[in-house]
ZADO-1210 file (C-alpha; in nm, 4 decimals, padded with zeros to 6 digits):
<atoms>
<atom x="03.4101" y="-01.4111" z="-02.1284" code="MET" pos="1"/>
<atom x="03.1617" y="-01.2583" z="-01.8496" code="ALA" pos="2"/>
<atom x="03.4623" y="-01.0879" z="-01.6380" code="GLU" pos="3"/>
<atom x="03.5976" y="-00.9131" z="-01.9773" code="ALA" pos="4"/>
<atom x="03.2337" y="-00.7416" z="-02.0019" code="SER" pos="5"/>
<atom x="03.2381" y="-00.6549" z="-01.6434" code="GLU" pos="6"/>
<atom x="03.5416" y="-00.4255" z="-01.6701" code="PHE" pos="7"/>
<atom x="03.4783" y="-00.2951" z="-02.0171" code="LEU" pos="8"/>
<atom x="03.5533" y="00.0726" z="-02.0363" code="ASP" pos="9"/>
<atom x="03.5929" y="00.0972" z="-01.6498" code="GLN" pos="10"/>
<atom x="03.8367" y="00.3471" z="-01.5181" code="ALA" pos="11"/>
<atom x="04.1278" y="00.1388" z="-01.3252" code="VAL" pos="12"/>
<atom x="04.3618" y="00.3617" z="-01.1511" code="LEU" pos="13"/>
<atom x="04.6786" y="00.1392" z="-01.0657" code="ILE" pos="14"/>
<atom x="04.9892" y="00.2894" z="-00.8986" code="SER" pos="15"/>
<atom x="05.3148" y="00.1632" z="-00.9022" code="GLY" pos="16"/>
<atom x="05.1983" y="00.0531" z="-01.2786" code="ALA" pos="17"/>
<atom x="05.5597" y="00.0930" z="-01.4568" code="GLY" pos="18"/>
<atom x="05.6621" y="-00.2112" z="-01.3302" code="ARG" pos="19"/>
<atom x="05.6485" y="-00.5333" z="-01.1547" code="GLY" pos="20"/>
<atom x="05.3259" y="-00.6605" z="-01.0107" code="ILE" pos="21"/>
<atom x="05.1535" y="-00.3342" z="-01.0798" code="GLY" pos="22"/>
<atom x="05.2271" y="-00.3810" z="-01.4497" code="LYS" pos="23"/>
<atom x="05.1251" y="-00.7091" z="-01.4660" code="ARG" pos="24"/>
<atom x="04.7886" y="-00.6087" z="-01.3203" code="LEU" pos="25"/>
<atom x="04.7565" y="-00.3233" z="-01.5765" code="ALA" pos="26"/>
<atom x="04.8248" y="-00.5388" z="-01.8489" code="LEU" pos="27"/>
<atom x="04.5675" y="-00.7569" z="-01.7482" code="ALA" pos="28"/>
<atom x="04.2650" y="-00.4912" z="-01.6583" code="PHE" pos="29"/>
<atom x="04.3578" y="-00.3444" z="-02.0005" code="ALA" pos="30"/>
<atom x="04.3010" y="-00.6867" z="-02.2017" code="ALA" pos="31"/>
<atom x="03.9530" y="-00.6971" z="-02.0465" code="GLU" pos="32"/>
<atom x="03.8763" y="-00.3660" z="-02.1708" code="GLY" pos="33"/>
<atom x="03.9669" y="-00.1156" z="-01.8940" code="ALA" pos="34"/>
<atom x="04.0514" y="00.2232" z="-01.9183" code="ARG" pos="35"/>
<atom x="04.3978" y="00.2231" z="-01.7239" code="ILE" pos="36"/>
<atom x="04.5436" y="00.4988" z="-01.5096" code="GLY" pos="37"/>
<atom x="04.9121" y="00.4346" z="-01.5147" code="LEU" pos="38"/>
<atom x="05.0517" y="00.5754" z="-01.2009" code="LEU" pos="39"/>
<atom x="05.4599" y="00.5642" z="-01.1070" code="ALA" pos="40"/>
<atom x="05.7624" y="00.7880" z="-01.0776" code="ARG" pos="41"/>
<atom x="05.9536" y="00.7000" z="-01.3755" code="SER" pos="42"/>
<atom x="05.8510" y="00.8440" z="-01.6722" code="ARG" pos="43"/>
<atom x="06.0732" y="00.5889" z="-01.9327" code="ALA" pos="44"/>
<atom x="05.8791" y="00.3007" z="-01.7420" code="GLU" pos="45"/>
<atom x="05.5339" y="00.4524" z="-01.7662" code="LEU" pos="46"/>
<atom x="05.6100" y="00.5269" z="-02.1402" code="ASP" pos="47"/>
<atom x="05.7030" y="00.1605" z="-02.1762" code="LEU" pos="48"/>
<atom x="05.3798" y="00.0446" z="-02.0121" code="ALA" pos="49"/>
<atom x="05.1095" y="00.2456" z="-02.1913" code="GLN" pos="50"/>
<atom x="05.2763" y="00.1444" z="-02.5071" code="LEU" pos="51"/>
<atom x="05.2536" y="-00.2256" z="-02.4637" code="GLU" pos="52"/>
<atom x="04.8992" y="-00.1521" z="-02.3726" code="ILE" pos="53"/>
<atom x="04.8510" y="00.0654" z="-02.6562" code="SER" pos="54"/>
<atom x="05.0133" y="-00.2477" z="-02.9004" code="HIS" pos="55"/>
<atom x="04.7632" y="-00.4838" z="-02.7242" code="MET" pos="56"/>
<atom x="04.4752" y="-00.2385" z="-02.8386" code="GLY" pos="57"/>
<atom x="04.4125" y="-00.1220" z="-02.5034" code="GLY" pos="58"/>
<atom x="04.3607" y="00.2467" z="-02.3590" code="GLN" pos="59"/>
<atom x="04.6214" y="00.3543" z="-02.0847" code="ALA" pos="60"/>
<atom x="04.7136" y="00.6901" z="-01.9728" code="LEU" pos="61"/>
<atom x="05.0874" y="00.7696" z="-01.8221" code="ALA" pos="62"/>
<atom x="05.0696" y="00.9700" z="-01.4953" code="LEU" pos="63"/>
<atom x="05.3931" y="01.0810" z="-01.3768" code="LEU" pos="64"/>
<atom x="05.3569" y="01.1333" z="-00.9972" code="CYS" pos="65"/>
<atom x="05.5276" y="01.0532" z="-00.6671" code="ASP" pos="66"/>
<atom x="05.2447" y="00.9438" z="-00.3931" code="VAL" pos="67"/>
<atom x="05.3790" y="01.0765" z="-00.1656" code="ARG" pos="68"/>
<atom x="05.2705" y="01.4178" z="-00.2648" code="ASP" pos="69"/>
<atom x="04.8987" y="01.4746" z="-00.2275" code="TYR" pos="70"/>
<atom x="04.9130" y="01.7623" z="-00.4629" code="ALA" pos="71"/>
<atom x="05.0754" y="01.5377" z="-00.7447" code="GLN" pos="72"/>
<atom x="04.7997" y="01.2520" z="-00.6685" code="VAL" pos="73"/>
<atom x="04.5028" y="01.5198" z="-00.7024" code="GLU" pos="74"/>
<atom x="04.6858" y="01.6503" z="-01.0350" code="ALA" pos="75"/>
<atom x="04.7187" y="01.2897" z="-01.1929" code="ALA" pos="76"/>
<atom x="04.3616" y="01.2023" z="-01.0718" code="LEU" pos="77"/>
<atom x="04.2429" y="01.5184" z="-01.2929" code="GLU" pos="78"/>
<atom x="04.4141" y="01.4012" z="-01.5789" code="ARG" pos="79"/>
<atom x="04.2844" y="01.0536" z="-01.5685" code="PHE" pos="80"/>
<atom x="03.9140" y="01.1585" z="-01.5053" code="ARG" pos="81"/>
<atom x="03.9276" y="01.3707" z="-01.8186" code="ALA" pos="82"/>
<atom x="04.0440" y="01.0574" z="-01.9914" code="PHE" pos="83"/>
<atom x="03.8747" y="00.7873" z="-01.8685" code="ALA" pos="84"/>
<atom x="03.5695" y="00.9313" z="-01.6316" code="GLY" pos="85"/>
<atom x="03.5688" y="00.9049" z="-01.2464" code="PRO" pos="86"/>
<atom x="03.7716" y="00.6080" z="-01.1077" code="VAL" pos="87"/>
<atom x="03.5778" y="00.3082" z="-00.9884" code="ARG" pos="88"/>
<atom x="03.8826" y="00.0755" z="-00.9187" code="ILE" pos="89"/>
<atom x="04.1712" y="00.1791" z="-00.7356" code="LEU" pos="90"/>
<atom x="04.4934" y="-00.0708" z="-00.6777" code="ILE" pos="91"/>
<atom x="04.7581" y="00.0550" z="-00.4854" code="CYS" pos="92"/>
<atom x="05.0317" y="-00.1595" z="-00.6173" code="ALA" pos="93"/>
<atom x="05.3567" y="00.0900" z="-00.5256" code="HIS" pos="94"/>
<atom x="05.6066" y="-00.0089" z="-00.2550" code="GLY" pos="95"/>
<atom x="05.9170" y="00.0726" z="-00.1342" code="ALA" pos="96"/>
<atom x="06.1280" y="-00.0888" z="00.1716" code="PHE" pos="97"/>
<atom x="06.2442" y="00.2195" z="00.2943" code="GLY" pos="98"/>
<atom x="06.5427" y="00.1461" z="00.5316" code="TRP" pos="99"/>
<atom x="06.6702" y="-00.2126" z="00.5421" code="ILE" pos="100"/>
<atom x="06.8637" y="-00.3279" z="00.8374" code="GLY" pos="101"/>
<atom x="06.8589" y="-00.3120" z="01.2322" code="PRO" pos="102"/>
<atom x="06.6386" y="-00.0394" z="01.3786" code="LEU" pos="103"/>
<atom x="06.9526" y="00.0485" z="01.5533" code="ALA" pos="104"/>
<atom x="07.1220" y="00.1719" z="01.2860" code="ALA" pos="105"/>
<atom x="06.8908" y="00.3124" z="01.0950" code="CYS" pos="106"/>
<atom x="06.8731" y="00.6297" z="00.8853" code="GLN" pos="107"/>
<atom x="06.5570" y="00.7749" z="01.0486" code="PRO" pos="108"/>
<atom x="06.4850" y="00.9865" z="00.7343" code="GLN" pos="109"/>
<atom x="06.5187" y="00.6477" z="00.4962" code="ALA" pos="110"/>
<atom x="06.2751" y="00.4944" z="00.7587" code="TRP" pos="111"/>
<atom x="06.0180" y="00.7420" z="00.7468" code="MET" pos="112"/>
<atom x="06.0230" y="00.7405" z="00.3758" code="ASP" pos="113"/>
<atom x="05.9153" y="00.3910" z="00.3577" code="GLY" pos="114"/>
<atom x="05.6185" y="00.4875" z="00.5876" code="ILE" pos="115"/>
<atom x="05.5503" y="00.7784" z="00.3497" code="ALA" pos="116"/>
<atom x="05.5420" y="00.5784" z="00.0299" code="THR" pos="117"/>
<atom x="05.3547" y="00.2743" z="00.1644" code="ASN" pos="118"/>
<atom x="05.1071" y="00.3845" z="00.3991" code="LEU" pos="119"/>
<atom x="05.1091" y="00.7658" z="00.3101" code="GLY" pos="120"/>
<atom x="05.0897" y="00.6913" z="-00.0450" code="GLY" pos="121"/>
<atom x="04.7998" y="00.4617" z="-00.0307" code="ALA" pos="122"/>
<atom x="04.6101" y="00.7157" z="00.2120" code="MET" pos="123"/>
<atom x="04.6292" y="00.9850" z="-00.0687" code="HIS" pos="124"/>
<atom x="04.5177" y="00.7548" z="-00.3231" code="LEU" pos="125"/>
<atom x="04.2001" y="00.6532" z="-00.1352" code="CYS" pos="126"/>
<atom x="04.1362" y="00.9722" z="-00.0369" code="ARG" pos="127"/>
<atom x="04.1639" y="01.1354" z="-00.3487" code="ALA" pos="128"/>
<atom x="03.9518" y="00.8676" z="-00.5259" code="VAL" pos="129"/>
<atom x="03.6885" y="00.8241" z="-00.2529" code="LEU" pos="130"/>
<atom x="03.4586" y="01.1495" z="-00.3218" code="PRO" pos="131"/>
<atom x="03.3582" y="01.0204" z="-00.6642" code="ASP" pos="132"/>
<atom x="03.3028" y="00.6836" z="-00.5401" code="MET" pos="133"/>
<atom x="03.0647" y="00.8012" z="-00.2729" code="LEU" pos="134"/>
<atom x="02.8903" y="01.0056" z="-00.4859" code="GLU" pos="135"/>
<atom x="02.8372" y="00.6941" z="-00.7406" code="ALA" pos="136"/>
<atom x="02.7862" y="00.4692" z="-00.4315" code="ARG" pos="137"/>
<atom x="03.0154" y="00.2299" z="-00.5882" code="ALA" pos="138"/>
<atom x="03.3764" y="00.1173" z="-00.5835" code="GLY" pos="139"/>
<atom x="03.6610" y="-00.1266" z="-00.5444" code="LYS" pos="140"/>
<atom x="03.9763" y="-00.0605" z="-00.3536" code="ILE" pos="141"/>
<atom x="04.2447" y="-00.3073" z="-00.3387" code="VAL" pos="142"/>
<atom x="04.5836" y="-00.2180" z="-00.1282" code="LEU" pos="143"/>
<atom x="04.8639" y="-00.4795" z="-00.2186" code="LEU" pos="144"/>
<atom x="05.0206" y="-00.5522" z="00.1333" code="ALA" pos="145"/>
<atom x="05.3439" y="-00.8048" z="00.1489" code="GLY" pos="146"/>
<atom x="05.5192" y="-00.9836" z="00.3985" code="PRO" pos="147"/>
<atom x="05.5195" y="-00.8076" z="00.7424" code="GLY" pos="148"/>
<atom x="05.1153" y="-00.7439" z="00.7229" code="ALA" pos="149"/>
<atom x="05.0478" y="-01.0950" z="00.9017" code="ALA" pos="150"/>
<atom x="05.4049" y="-01.1490" z="01.0817" code="SER" pos="151"/>
<atom x="05.6950" y="-00.9748" z="01.2098" code="PRO" pos="152"/>
<atom x="05.9834" y="-00.9411" z="00.9153" code="ARG" pos="153"/>
<atom x="06.3252" y="-00.8864" z="01.0764" code="ARG" pos="154"/>
<atom x="06.5256" y="-00.5743" z="00.9220" code="ASN" pos="155"/>
<atom x="06.2246" y="-00.4773" z="00.7596" code="PHE" pos="156"/>
<atom x="06.0854" y="-00.2700" z="01.0399" code="SER" pos="157"/>
<atom x="05.9666" y="00.0052" z="00.8058" code="SER" pos="158"/>
<atom x="05.8327" y="-00.1939" z="00.5633" code="TYR" pos="159"/>
<atom x="05.6586" y="-00.4200" z="00.8097" code="SER" pos="160"/>
<atom x="05.4798" y="-00.1696" z="01.0287" code="ALA" pos="161"/>
<atom x="05.3684" y="-00.0023" z="00.7072" code="ALA" pos="162"/>
<atom x="05.2204" y="-00.3131" z="00.5718" code="GLN" pos="163"/>
<atom x="05.0510" y="-00.3843" z="00.8908" code="ALA" pos="164"/>
<atom x="04.9066" y="-00.0301" z="00.8880" code="ALA" pos="165"/>
<atom x="04.7656" y="-00.0883" z="00.5259" code="LEU" pos="166"/>
<atom x="04.5931" y="-00.4137" z="00.6645" code="ALA" pos="167"/>
<atom x="04.3973" y="-00.1762" z="00.9734" code="ARG" pos="168"/>
<atom x="04.3739" y="00.1057" z="00.7175" code="LEU" pos="169"/>
<atom x="04.1598" y="-00.1588" z="00.4806" code="ALA" pos="170"/>
<atom x="03.9623" y="-00.2633" z="00.7704" code="GLU" pos="171"/>
<atom x="03.8673" y="00.0527" z="00.9076" code="THR" pos="172"/>
<atom x="03.7966" y="00.2075" z="00.5973" code="LEU" pos="173"/>
<atom x="03.5992" y="-00.0570" z="00.4939" code="ALA" pos="174"/>
<atom x="03.4007" y="00.0085" z="00.7690" code="GLU" pos="175"/>
<atom x="03.3452" y="00.3848" z="00.6902" code="GLU" pos="176"/>
<atom x="03.2338" y="00.3091" z="00.3402" code="VAL" pos="177"/>
<atom x="03.0212" y="-00.0159" z="00.3772" code="ARG" pos="178"/>
<atom x="02.6975" y="00.1394" z="00.3403" code="GLU" pos="179"/>
<atom x="02.7858" y="00.3254" z="00.0123" code="ALA" pos="180"/>
<atom x="02.8814" y="00.0045" z="-00.1756" code="ASN" pos="181"/>
<atom x="03.2498" y="00.0430" z="-00.1709" code="ILE" pos="182"/>
<atom x="03.4399" y="-00.2866" z="-00.0817" code="GLN" pos="183"/>
<atom x="03.8145" y="-00.2190" z="00.0387" code="VAL" pos="184"/>
<atom x="04.0407" y="-00.5272" z="00.0683" code="ASN" pos="185"/>
<atom x="04.4158" y="-00.6175" z="00.0814" code="CYS" pos="186"/>
<atom x="04.5873" y="-00.8442" z="-00.1462" code="MET" pos="187"/>
<atom x="04.8953" y="-01.0335" z="-00.0714" code="ASN" pos="188"/>
<atom x="05.0552" y="-01.1148" z="-00.3937" code="PRO" pos="189"/>
<atom x="05.2816" y="-01.3856" z="-00.2553" code="GLY" pos="190"/>
<atom x="05.6681" y="-01.3744" z="-00.2897" code="PRO" pos="191"/>
<atom x="05.7429" y="-01.2708" z="-00.6203" code="THR" pos="192"/>
<atom x="06.0491" y="-01.1527" z="-00.7944" code="TYR" pos="193"/>
<atom x="06.0401" y="-00.7898" z="-00.8692" code="THR" pos="194"/>
<atom x="06.3078" y="-00.4955" z="-00.8326" code="SER" pos="195"/>
<atom x="06.2340" y="-00.4922" z="-00.4438" code="MET" pos="196"/>
<atom x="06.3722" y="-00.8404" z="-00.4551" code="THR" pos="197"/>
<atom x="06.6982" y="-00.6876" z="-00.6186" code="ASP" pos="198"/>
<atom x="06.6739" y="-00.3982" z="-00.3504" code="ASP" pos="199"/>
<atom x="06.7290" y="-00.6894" z="-00.0832" code="ILE" pos="200"/>
<atom x="07.0182" y="-00.8498" z="-00.2716" code="ILE" pos="201"/>
<atom x="07.1599" y="-00.5202" z="-00.2763" code="ALA" pos="202"/>
<atom x="07.1516" y="-00.4633" z="00.0989" code="ALA" pos="203"/>
<atom x="07.3475" y="-00.7797" z="00.1497" code="GLY" pos="204"/>
<atom x="07.4343" y="-00.8530" z="00.5305" code="GLU" pos="205"/>
<atom x="07.1966" y="-00.5845" z="00.6358" code="ARG" pos="206"/>
<atom x="06.8656" y="-00.7474" z="00.4952" code="ALA" pos="207"/>
<atom x="07.0208" y="-01.0865" z="00.7274" code="GLY" pos="208"/>
<atom x="07.1110" y="-01.4179" z="00.6219" code="ALA" pos="209"/>
<atom x="06.7555" y="-01.5732" z="00.5724" code="GLU" pos="210"/>
<atom x="06.6396" y="-01.2851" z="00.3827" code="GLU" pos="211"/>
<atom x="06.9260" y="-01.2792" z="00.1478" code="LEU" pos="212"/>
<atom x="06.9226" y="-01.6449" z="00.1012" code="GLU" pos="213"/>
<atom x="06.5002" y="-01.6236" z="00.0274" code="ALA" pos="214"/>
<atom x="06.5524" y="-01.3192" z="-00.2095" code="ALA" pos="215"/>
<atom x="06.8206" y="-01.5091" z="-00.4328" code="LEU" pos="216"/>
<atom x="06.5800" y="-01.8114" z="-00.4508" code="ARG" pos="217"/>
<atom x="06.3110" y="-01.5891" z="-00.5581" code="LEU" pos="218"/>
<atom x="06.5320" y="-01.4590" z="-00.8176" code="GLN" pos="219"/>
<atom x="06.5460" y="-01.8035" z="-00.9497" code="SER" pos="220"/>
<atom x="06.2255" y="-01.9258" z="-00.9329" code="SER" pos="221"/>
<atom x="06.0474" y="-01.6370" z="-00.9938" code="GLY" pos="222"/>
<atom x="05.7973" y="-01.6974" z="-00.7174" code="GLY" pos="223"/>
<atom x="05.3977" y="-01.6913" z="-00.7372" code="ALA" pos="224"/>
<atom x="05.2875" y="-01.6975" z="-01.0833" code="THR" pos="225"/>
<atom x="05.1255" y="-01.4037" z="-01.2562" code="PRO" pos="226"/>
<atom x="04.7931" y="-01.5900" z="-01.3288" code="GLU" pos="227"/>
<atom x="04.7374" y="-01.6634" z="-00.9390" code="GLU" pos="228"/>
<atom x="04.7944" y="-01.2777" z="-00.8924" code="GLN" pos="229"/>
<atom x="04.5358" y="-01.1556" z="-01.1752" code="ILE" pos="230"/>
<atom x="04.3105" y="-01.3956" z="-01.0864" code="GLU" pos="231"/>
<atom x="04.2795" y="-01.2823" z="-00.7088" code="LEU" pos="232"/>
<atom x="04.3103" y="-00.9252" z="-00.8355" code="ALA" pos="233"/>
<atom x="04.0053" y="-00.9892" z="-01.0829" code="ARG" pos="234"/>
<atom x="03.7922" y="-01.1578" z="-00.7982" code="PHE" pos="235"/>
<atom x="03.8613" y="-00.8571" z="-00.5704" code="LEU" pos="236"/>
<atom x="03.7720" y="-00.6009" z="-00.8047" code="CYS" pos="237"/>
<atom x="03.4497" y="-00.7853" z="-00.9576" code="SER" pos="238"/>
<atom x="03.1149" y="-00.8005" z="-00.8656" code="SER" pos="239"/>
<atom x="03.1517" y="-01.1523" z="-00.7237" code="ARG" pos="240"/>
<atom x="03.3424" y="-00.9840" z="-00.4167" code="SER" pos="241"/>
<atom x="03.0799" y="-00.7374" z="-00.3119" code="ASN" pos="242"/>
<atom x="02.9808" y="-00.9323" z="-00.0082" code="HIS" pos="243"/>
<atom x="03.3510" y="-00.8892" z="00.1116" code="LEU" pos="244"/>
<atom x="03.5331" y="-00.5808" z="00.2475" code="SER" pos="245"/>
<atom x="03.7888" y="-00.5459" z="00.5289" code="GLY" pos="246"/>
<atom x="03.9747" y="-00.8637" z="00.3747" code="MET" pos="247"/>
<atom x="04.3451" y="-00.9502" z="00.4038" code="LEU" pos="248"/>
<atom x="04.3717" y="-01.2141" z="00.1221" code="ILE" pos="249"/>
<atom x="04.7050" y="-01.3769" z="00.0018" code="SER" pos="250"/>
<atom x="04.7266" y="-01.5889" z="-00.2911" code="VAL" pos="251"/>
<atom x="04.8103" y="-01.8828" z="-00.1195" code="SER" pos="252"/>
<atom x="04.4687" y="-01.8609" z="00.1310" code="ASP" pos="253"/>
<atom x="04.2042" y="-02.0846" z="-00.0120" code="LYS" pos="254"/>
<atom x="04.0038" y="-01.7573" z="-00.1109" code="TRP" pos="255"/>
<atom x="03.7659" y="-01.9283" z="-00.3939" code="ARG" pos="256"/>
<atom x="03.5372" y="-02.0779" z="-00.0940" code="LYS" pos="257"/>
<atom x="03.4477" y="-01.6606" z="-00.0376" code="LEU" pos="258"/>
<atom x="03.2966" y="-01.6149" z="-00.3499" code="GLU" pos="259"/>
<atom x="02.9865" y="-01.8530" z="-00.2663" code="HIS" pos="260"/>
<atom x="03.0282" y="-01.8233" z="00.1510" code="SER" pos="261"/>
<atom x="03.0228" y="-01.5678" z="00.3707" code="ARG" pos="262"/>
<atom x="03.0834" y="-01.7925" z="00.6931" code="SER" pos="263"/>
<atom x="03.4705" y="-01.7607" z="00.6188" code="GLN" pos="264"/>
<atom x="03.5079" y="-01.4087" z="00.6039" code="GLY" pos="265"/>
<atom x="03.6467" y="-01.3640" z="00.9467" code="ALA" pos="266"/>
<atom x="03.9423" y="-01.5764" z="00.8820" code="MET" pos="267"/>
<atom x="04.0536" y="-01.3193" z="00.6007" code="PHE" pos="268"/>
<atom x="04.1212" y="-01.0171" z="00.8412" code="THR" pos="269"/>
<atom x="04.4287" y="-00.8530" z="01.0626" code="LEU" pos="270"/>
<atom x="04.1754" y="-00.9160" z="01.3787" code="ARG" pos="271"/>
<atom x="04.2361" y="-01.2913" z="01.3239" code="ARG" pos="272"/>
<atom x="04.6137" y="-01.2435" z="01.3558" code="ILE" pos="273"/>
<atom x="04.5788" y="-01.0382" z="01.6660" code="LEU" pos="274"/>
<atom x="04.3528" y="-01.2701" z="01.8519" code="HIS" pos="275"/>
<atom x="04.5379" y="-01.5578" z="01.7683" code="SER" pos="276"/>
<atom x="04.8523" y="-01.4411" z="01.9049" code="SER" pos="277"/>
</atoms>
């Protein structure tokens, strides 16, 4: 398969790789021959993900790290660089809600922890990998951005603010590194059952009736399929998307048209949302 050869032996660093969508993408890229850096805060989950990749014949290194701490990110990157070489693909798949509930009743530290994890963690990872990408004049950065990036999300102000900021970060960074042949995009993986779904259910009435009902439905249905998410992630990390940067693309968008057409690119940005409101 052509796509498999493109990722063969490439150094791919994935945060939030111990579970959920991050782990799903780690297994998919490992199956295509990439060398995977598994970055997360849970040693048990990291070890299990590394074991699964090893059993399928892949190569992965578990990197215990809190993305809120830049020193830990730098140390993890040094370990991974020794294992796989300079990072050529970064996928930020970590996430946390921070505070769930009305802002008027929030615990300020919990609210700020959501910003530090979602936005600050992505910034730390981008900052750490960019020097090598700039030197090589090549790289792909994909930031996962969930609900809140494109529209308000009641009772999830910390998470939503961070998701919108991630989209703007991707757009801004894309402009900074465009001439260096580095592409930066946001990927909305669609509604997916993960441990964060359980966080909504555990929050109960603080999340609001609508969010709680949606979470319970998601618990039953599973949401967007792994194939949809993997296909979009593959596209954004491949040479087929070299002409796209600063985009906010969801699995539910008609994104396949972008592979052969540049004219519709402006549809998939945060600016389209601001201009249409």
